C-alpha angles and dihedrals in degrees: 000000000000094000095061092050093050093052091050091055093049094051090048092053089050091054093049093048091054093057099079090054088052090048095051090050091051092050093048090054094047094047111115113181115208119263110259124201103169093105090063122087114275120237107221115200128202092240134104099228138023128189139171125233122196112209093161099111114201111246095019089116113057113242094015114159100180094112090060092062116102087241113022117226092241089056091047090053092049091051089049095051091049092050099043109027110072128181105225101160140090100235142023130036141247127216122195110199126195106214099174136002110166141147123204132192103224129197113286094037094283118145113218120195128189134185127185121183139159135192122214127197118204129188124232088263091056098255116142107238104168142016135177130182129211123194129179130178125177135173122209135193103223121238102236090194084074089054135265120000092262096039117139091253092057094044088050092051091048091051093051093052091048092053091051089057092044093051090056096040097048092047092050092050095049094045092053105032104030098031091128089061096055120101136184129243089278095051093252114134109268095227093055092051090053098045093048092063120076127207094258094051093257122124120249089242092076097068090048093051090057096058100078089058090076091056094044096052098070090052089066093047097042097081097084093045124097120258091252093061094046091053093051092049094234119168117264095231092080095054091046091061095047092048090056094055099069089053090074094054094046092061092065109088116243118247129218109242095188099076131040119257110261091211098050107027091171094053136273115308115266092237091068093058093055094063094067123018093186093058095051116125138170114294116237117226128209112272124245122284115287098029099100116076134189119248113271097020122119131219 
């Protein structure tokens, strides 16, 4: 009789020793880490304050199971807004409002989630100056290996997928409809920081500084021009070409037309006149007999 009792005790101890292993496996399956959005780019708004308002009242939508999720959708939206929407201005305020964050168990076992939010920008005087809306809706076929259709694991997964969509949608709406309210890390408008940088890395001020050089150049060349050309504002390139033309004619030595040429008494050869029609002149002929006299002779 001792042997059966001993066997029973051994089996009991083995069953008890197996319990911690089962407990650890269950803990691993039911562990749901919080969603983190700090790794995403921050949207810095030109406002002094930013706050989150949750208007998604639990139970407002019939059949809503959002509160059964390990991390309810409204809580995930609040965390996202606090991580990504940053007040980086000196005045005004921004309010991120959660209008709806629900999960429904539809017919056929499908889970249907919906998130509706909007962001208001208000001036220092209380005037609403900007608003954007972001809406997300996603259906998911539950993974029955994780339990029932509306198990905590499936609700957690659907919330995670909806938050991925909301991050993309909200950023798109802000960058397209509230771009004038975005600033960089230094508080300067983000649009100005982009437009002031050209493709080659030079600022846009350099092409503008080069413009006065065209107007200053004629002033230096205008000195040799006549007063009439300076008054009319004509370019100096035209007078420069006309001033150079007389230099070719001035190189030809002037001839004395009062006396005949001693080398060519009968006049210059006709071949010389054909070279330049503009330089032709009346040919001189030898004077009558008795006109020429030797040096030192008297009349």
